[in-house]
C-alpha positions as semicolon CSV with decimal commas, in nm:
position;residue;x (nm);y (nm);z (nm)
1;X;1,957;12,583;-7,671
2;X;1,956;12,499;-7,319
3;X;1,573;12,473;-7,355
4;X;1,570;12,288;-7,711
5;X;1,814;12,068;-7,558
6;X;1,579;12,003;-7,294
7;X;1,289;11,959;-7,439
8;X;1,393;11,754;-7,722
9;X;1,517;11,494;-7,471
10;X;1,222;11,496;-7,246
11;X;1,000;11,451;-7,606
12;X;1,216;11,169;-7,716
13;X;1,276;10,974;-7,479
14;X;0,979;10,814;-7,518
15;X;1,028;10,607;-7,832
16;X;1,340;10,488;-7,755
17;X;1,235;10,375;-7,457
18;X;0,912;10,237;-7,597
19;X;1,122;10,014;-7,826
20;X;1,357;9,850;-7,602
21;X;1,037;9,783;-7,350
22;X;0,888;9,626;-7,662
23;X;1,205;9,453;-7,765
24;X;1,180;9,074;-7,739
25;X;1,551;9,037;-7,812
26;X;1,711;9,154;-7,484
27;X;1,753;9,024;-7,146
28;X;1,394;8,999;-6,994
29;X;1,516;9,218;-6,641
30;X;1,679;9,509;-6,866
31;X;1,343;9,527;-7,078
32;X;1,160;9,546;-6,759
33;X;1,373;9,833;-6,621
34;X;1,328;10,008;-6,943
35;X;0,959;9,980;-6,941
36;X;0,997;10,135;-6,564
37;X;1,166;10,389;-6,631
38;X;0,958;10,436;-6,996
39;X;0,646;10,434;-6,765
40;X;0,849;10,747;-6,509
41;X;0,888;10,954;-6,822
42;X;0,541;10,875;-6,995
43;X;0,414;10,996;-6,594
44;X;0,555;11,379;-6,690
45;X;0,593;11,416;-7,060
46;X;0,276;11,597;-7,060
47;X;0,378;11,813;-6,777
48;X;0,653;11,894;-6,996
49;X;0,487;11,930;-7,297
50;X;0,288;12,166;-7,190
51;X;0,575;12,383;-7,016
52;X;0,796;12,341;-7,354
53;X;0,427;12,578;-7,538
54;X;0,410;12,812;-7,220
55;X;0,805;12,872;-7,279
56;X;0,696;12,929;-7,653
57;X;0,489;13,117;-7,663
58;X;0,627;13,378;-7,423
59;X;0,949;13,376;-7,649
60;X;1,031;13,707;-7,920
61;X;0,963;13,644;-8,296
62;X;1,357;13,626;-8,289
63;X;1,390;13,371;-8,017
64;X;1,122;13,188;-8,151
65;X;1,342;13,138;-8,456
66;X;1,592;13,055;-8,250
67;X;1,485;12,773;-8,078
68;X;1,337;12,642;-8,416
69;X;1,677;12,672;-8,585
70;X;1,863;12,510;-8,296
71;X;1,590;12,232;-8,231
72;X;1,782;11,979;-8,488
73;X;2,065;11,936;-8,255
74;X;1,982;11,793;-8,007
75;X;1,766;11,534;-8,234
76;X;2,148;11,414;-8,369
77;X;2,322;11,436;-8,082
78;X;2,108;11,174;-7,923
79;X;2,080;10,912;-8,179
80;X;2,454;10,950;-8,233
81;X;2,634;10,613;-8,138
82;X;2,957;10,824;-8,061
83;X;3,129;10,554;-8,272
84;X;3,436;10,749;-8,204
85;X;3,406;10,750;-7,898
86;X;3,426;10,312;-7,859
87;X;3,679;10,321;-8,118
88;X;3,879;10,464;-7,940
89;X;3,837;10,319;-7,590
90;X;3,871;9,926;-7,738
91;X;4,223;10,077;-7,871
92;X;4,362;10,200;-7,531
93;X;4,228;9,841;-7,379
94;X;4,431;9,704;-7,664
95;X;4,074;9,512;-7,756
96;X;4,216;9,336;-8,084
97;X;3,825;9,271;-8,189
98;X;3,713;9,620;-8,177
99;X;3,813;9,754;-8,500
100;X;3,651;9,510;-8,674
101;X;3,359;9,555;-8,485
102;X;3,307;9,853;-8,511
103;X;3,372;9,861;-8,923
104;X;3,135;9,615;-8,925
105;X;2,830;9,801;-8,763
106;X;2,892;10,122;-8,944
107;X;2,822;9,926;-9,278
108;X;2,583;9,705;-9,166
109;X;2,327;9,907;-9,005
110;X;2,082;10,192;-9,082
111;X;2,176;10,645;-9,037
112;X;2,068;10,709;-8,693
113;X;1,794;10,917;-8,787
114;X;1,677;10,606;-8,951
115;X;1,642;10,419;-8,627
116;X;1,515;10,688;-8,385
117;X;1,146;10,760;-8,390
118;X;1,148;11,169;-8,351
119;X;0,753;11,179;-8,427
120;X;0,709;11,306;-8,070
121;X;0,918;11,588;-8,104
122;X;0,747;11,639;-8,484
123;X;0,402;11,652;-8,280
124;X;0,537;11,914;-8,072
125;X;0,719;12,096;-8,280
126;X;0,374;12,141;-8,516
127;X;0,153;12,226;-8,203
128;X;0,439;12,504;-8,147
129;X;0,375;12,613;-8,509
130;X;0,700;12,505;-8,608
131;X;0,554;12,353;-8,962
132;X;0,900;12,247;-9,148
133;X;1,067;12,045;-8,830
134;X;1,141;11,774;-9,086
135;X;1,301;11,927;-9,337
136;X;1,495;12,127;-9,065
137;X;1,616;11,808;-8,901
138;X;1,732;11,689;-9,234
139;X;1,906;11,973;-9,323
140;X;2,049;12,016;-8,988
141;X;2,462;12,044;-8,989
142;X;2,661;11,897;-8,710
């Protein structure tokens, strides 16, 4: 489970950082900081992908199937907005408009999977021989 989480984090972060680094509606300093972070991630992205391939190729068939089963879970963990936690936090500090802000966001936002770019994970999964990763992600019950 740990290796699946690490792999998803490494290949997933690039898409997220790319979307922020290209955003025109955020503060310029935030955009530049995100772009620097993205460049750092890209510098070791290829190395991590190769390590993932080596690790996966050394697994038994049972381990590979388990890996493929748990691979979608970190996708959901990473795209979760933690809205319930934010709601509780805003209640604790007695921020009155918090509840309506959270409810408004829930009502008007896309589902987390629609917002996320997990194309790099799909590409890596297919390279590993996990051809049904899209189905596994969509059918994942977290």
